[in-house]
N, C-alpha and C positions, 0 to 999 in steps of 0.2 A: 504494500500499499504505499502510496506517495504522499508524504506529508510536507506540510510548510512549517518553517520555524520562525516564530517572531519573538523578539525580545521586548519585553514589557514588564510592568511591575503591578502587583495587585494593589498597592499603595496608590496608584492612580485614581482609584475609586474616591479618594479623598480630595483630590486636586480640583475636580470639576471639569477636567479635561476629558475624560473618558469613562466616567462611571456609568454603569448600568443602573436602572431604577429599581431592579429587583436585588437579590441577595448579592452584596458586594463586600470584598475584603474577607471572605470566609476563611482564607488561609492566612490571615494576618498580613503583616507587611513583608513578608517573605517573597523574594523575586524569582520568577520562573521564565523559562522559555516554554512556549505552548506549541506543540505539534498537533496539527490535525490532518486527517485524511479520510477519504471515503473507504468505507468497508464494503467491498463488492460482493455479489452473489446473492443479494436480497431482492433487489428491484430490476425490473426490465429494462429501466433507463440505464442500468449499468452496462448492458450488453451492446457491444458495438453493432450488432445485427439489427437492433431496434431502430426504426426510422422515427425521428422526432416529427417530421413533416406531416405525418397522418396520424400521431398518436394522441389519443384522448384519454385523460386520466379517469374519466367517468366509465369508460368502456373496459377498463383494465385494473379495477380496484387500486387504483393509484399506482399500479405497476407492481405491486407486492407479488413475488413469486410464489407459486404454490409448491412449498418445500417442507421438509421436516427440520427440526431443530434438536440439538442435544438434550434440552430439557423435556421433550416430549416423552422420553422413556422414564422420567423421574416420577410422573405423577399420573394415576391411572385415569384421573378425570379429565385429562388433556383430550381425550377422544371426542368429547362433546364441545370442544372450544372452537371458534372460528380461526381462520389463518391469522387475523390481526392479534387476537387474543393469545395465540401461541407465540407469535412473534414478540409481543409485548413481555410475556413471561421470559423469553430468552434475553431480551434486553435487560429486564430487571436482575436476572442472574448474573449477567456480565458487570452490572453496576453495584453489585453488593459483595460483602465480605473480602475475601482474599483477592478477588479480581480487581479491586480498586487500587492496589499497589503491585506493579510488575517486578520482575527479577531483579531490576536495577534500582528499585526504590522510587521510581516515578509514580506519580499519581494518575491513574487512568479512569477515564469514563466514556460512556457511549451516549451520543445524542441522536435523536431522529428529528430532523428539521425538514419542515414542508416549506418550500419556497413557491410563492404564489405570484404570478404576474398579474398586474392590474387589468381590468376589462378594457375594452376599446374606449379610447379618449378621442377628443375632437381633433387633436393633432394627428391621430392615426387616419382618421377620416380625411383630413385635409391633405395629408401626404398622398394617399391614394389618389385624390382628386387632382392635384397638381402633377404627380409623377415624383419619384424620388430625386432625379437630378434637379429639377426646378425647386422642389422643396429645400434641398440642402443648399442651394446656392442663393435662394432669396426668400422664398414665402416662409421658411422656417424661423427667420429672424424677426418676423412681425408678430405682433400680438394677435392678429386675426384678420379677418376680412369683413365684408358688409353683411354677412350672415352667420358668421361663427367666431368665436374666440378660442384660441388655443394656448395662450400663455399660461403656464401652470394648469394645464387643460383638465376640464372635469370629464366624466364619463359621458358616453353617448347612451342612448337607449339600448342599444345592443350591448354596451359595456355593462350596464345595470343587469341586463337578462344574463350576462355571463357570470356576474357575481351572485345573482340568485340561483343560478345552477349550481354553484359551489356550495352555496347554503344548503340547498336541498340534499346535495350528495353527502356533505358532511353529517347532516342530520340523520340520514339513513345508516351511515356507517357507525356513528356514535350510538344510535339507539338498536340497530339490529346485528351489527358485527362487533360490537366492543372495542371499536377504535378508541385508544386512550385519549382522554381529553387533553387539550394542550395546556401546559403549564405557565407559558409565556407567549405573548403576542407582541411582534414588532412590526412597524411600517416605516417606509419611506416618508419624508415630509411633503412630497409631492400630493396634490389634492387628489388625483386619480387613485393613487393607492390608499389613501384614507377612506375614500368613498368605497373602494372594493372591499377593504377589510371590514369595514362596518357593515356593509350590505351582506357580507359573507357570514359574519360571526355574531352580530349584535342581538339578532332575534332567536337565536338558538337557545334552547332549554338546557342550560349548562349548571353544573353543580356549583354550591357556594365556593367550594374549594378551587374552582377552576373558572372563575369568572372571566369574562371577556374584558380585560383591563390593558388595552394596548399602549405601546410605548413608541413614540416617534424617535427614530434615530437618524441623525443627519447623513451618515455614510452609507445608508441603504438606498440612497438616491440614484438615479440613473446616471450613465455616463454624461458628463457636463460638457455638451456642445454649445455653440453659440445660439442655438434655438432657444426660443422663449419658453418651450414646454419643459426644458431642463432648468429653467429659473423658478426657485420656489418663492411662495408668498412669505411675508414677514411673519414672525412669531405671533404677533398680537392677532393678526387676521386668521392664521391657522388655528388658533385657541378659540377664536369666535366661530369659525367654521365647524370645528370638532372639539367641543369643551370637554368631553370625556376622555379624549386621548391625551396621555401625558407625555411631556418632553423629557428626553434624557437630561441629565445634569450637564450644564454648560451650552445648551442649545442657544444659538445667537439670534438676536431680534432680526437682523438683516442677514440676507443670504451672503455667506462669506467666500463662497466657492465660484460662484457663476462669473466668468469673464467675458460674456457676450458683448458688453459695451466696448471691449478692446478687440473684438473679433477673434477671440482666442478660445480654443477648446482644449479640454482635457486629453492627454495622452493615454493610450491603453496602458502604458507602464504605470503611470500615476493612479489609474483606476484599479489595476490589480493590487497595488500598494495599499491604497485605502480599503480595498476589500478584505485584505489580509488584516488590517487594523480593526475593522468593525467585527469580523469573525472572532479575532483574537479576545476583543473587549467582551463579547457575549460569553465566549467559552470561560474565561477567567472570572467573570463577574456574576454569572447567572448559572446556577447549578440545575437547572430545569433539564429534563431528559426529552420532553416532547415540546417542540417549539415551531411556532408558525411565524413566517416572515413574508410580509406583502412588499414587493418590490417591482423590479423592471426587467425587461428581457436582458438588456445589455449587462445591467449590474448582477443579475442572477447568472449570467454567462461568465462574468469576471469571478464570481464567488465559486462557480464550479470549477474554473481552472485553479483557484487557490486551494481548493480541496482536492485536487488531483482527480476530479471526475470527468469522464469523457465530455466533449461538447454535446449539449442537447438543447436545441432551440425551442422557445415557447412561444406559442401564438398568444394573443390577448385572452386572458381568463383562464390560462392553463396553469397547472400546479405539478410540481415534481418533489417527491420526498426523497431525502438522502441520509443514509445511515452513516455517522461519523464517529470515528475514534479520536479522542482527545487525549493528550499525553502532556502533563506538567512536569517539566524537568528542572530540578533546582538549577538556578542560574549559575553558569561555569562549567556545566556537565554536558550541555547539548552541543549540536553540531556547529552552531554558530559561535560558540565560545571556544571550541577545540581547533578551529581553523579548518574545518573540513568542508566549509561552505564554499560554493564558487566564488571566485574573486570579484565577481560584479554582483554579489547578493545585497550588499548593503545599500539601502536606500533611506537616507534620513529626510529628504525633501525639506531641507531647511528653510526653502523659500517656495511658495505656491507657484510663482513664475516658472520654475524649473519643470513643473508638471503640465505646462499649458503651451500650445503652439498656435501660431497664426493660421486661420482658416481662410482660403480663398472664397470670395463672395461676389455677387453682383449687386449694385446699388440700385437696381430697377429691375422689373420682371425679365427674365431672359428672352432672348429672340426665339430660341428654341432650346429644347432639352433633348440630349441624346443618352438613352439608358445605358449606364456602364461606362460613359465617357465623360459627361458633364454637362454644363450649360454653356451656350454661347451668349455673352453679356451684349447689352444693347449697344455698347461702344465698339463691338467687333471682337473684343478679346474674349478668350475661353477662360472658364473657371473650373477647377477639378470638383467633381461631384462629391468626393468623398471626405467627410469632415475629420478632424483630428481624432475625434473619438471613435475608436474601432473596437470590434469584439475583443475583450480581453482573452478570450480562449486562445487567441493567436499571439499574446504577449508572451514574454518570458516567464516560466513558472519556476524559476530558480528561487531557491530559499531566500526569503527577504528578511532582513532585520530592521525592526521598526522600534524607535525608541520613544521616550516621553516627549522629547521635542517635536517629533513627527505629529503627534496628536495635537499638541498646543498649537502647531501651525495650521492644522486641518480643521480644527473646531474652535469656535470662540468660547471664551469663559464667561459668556453673559449669564445672568440669573435665569433659572429655570422654573420659578415658582408657578404651579398650575394646580387645578383641582379637577376632580372628576365629577361631571355633572350628568347630562342626559345624552340621549342618541344624537348622532349627527342630524342637524336640521336639513329638511329636504331642500337641496340646492341644485338647481339644474341651469344649464347654459341658456341665456336670454334669447339666443338666436337659433335657428335652424342650421342644419349641417348644409354644406354645399351640395347642390344636386349632383347625383351620381357617385357619391362618396361610398367607398367600402372599406372593409378592414385592410389595414396595411401590414405587411410583414417586416416593416422597419422596426428595429429595435429601440423602443422607447418606453 
């Protein structure tokens, strides 16, 4: 299994730079390297022969393989359990007793994380309407057009339908198949993810011990291009939009990461580094086994790369579970400390500017757009269609060293005082979608 090593400290929980809202600092101030990797052989999506293009989680039991587990033979009552219940017992076994400490004295845990892509947003519909080259070179940088808005886009009707489908499927598996309830819920700060998570989980009949109490984390956001759909709303507006969603500690009032005003987009290497950071944060500070993350296609792809999972694209509204092994190695004993990491593995990102590059754009609607080649701008020049943000699955997956200075660079230390109130208010776009809009396969 392929693991990523990140250097960070549990004491960051007290700094406001990286703390999760749930159990933090449970290992005290001891410093660790955290290694995490995909445990293969449990889900169809781990198999290279599984095609993501036509895979639907609701047709395949989230991809859980019909297989036996070592714990099946230890209890006669296992014969009446569902596949999910038997898998859950195996996971519980791995997470208890002597299995928590390996032969080297490292702390070991296993997590099951369901990564869900948001439902279709107005930006997806607009990109399909204009075409990807024209969208990348001009229209994506606008806030919207005369009939639709896509800055920090909301869900379309189809997007809400996709989230309701997930709601119904989770309800079925929770009630009929014994799928374990999630212990933690996380969301990107972008509104399409907040709406998707709320529509999916808020109306489920959940036990009091597993209530839907979502936490917004900055770094679960999409790859940060110059497009306005990647620019998040300010904290005050997000709180008014979704008052029952809590913010992670240190969540900034204004978006600290969007460089669209400078025509600069995030590099795939920068996105992979922050994906490592946010996963490390969760695994260090949240001891939950069953976790839900509502994010974006590009960012989920980046996290798949960080986890050593094979690339597996998600259409809007699709969900992929990943079985993950997490190892906490006392600092100084891991690969990063012993010098066995690749020479280029260290990425401190002391300046955000180092992780962003200029994107070639048109300053008016392009004369024409050529799929796969780009846009011909009105002045006669050509502009490359591919933005700086690319799929992180193609980025280097070498072990990455991330330190406390990385986090403080990425995340503002603004106050995060919030309260849990009621459900997300019914909020829809004030305008209709452009005629002829369809679901886009673009990663947003």
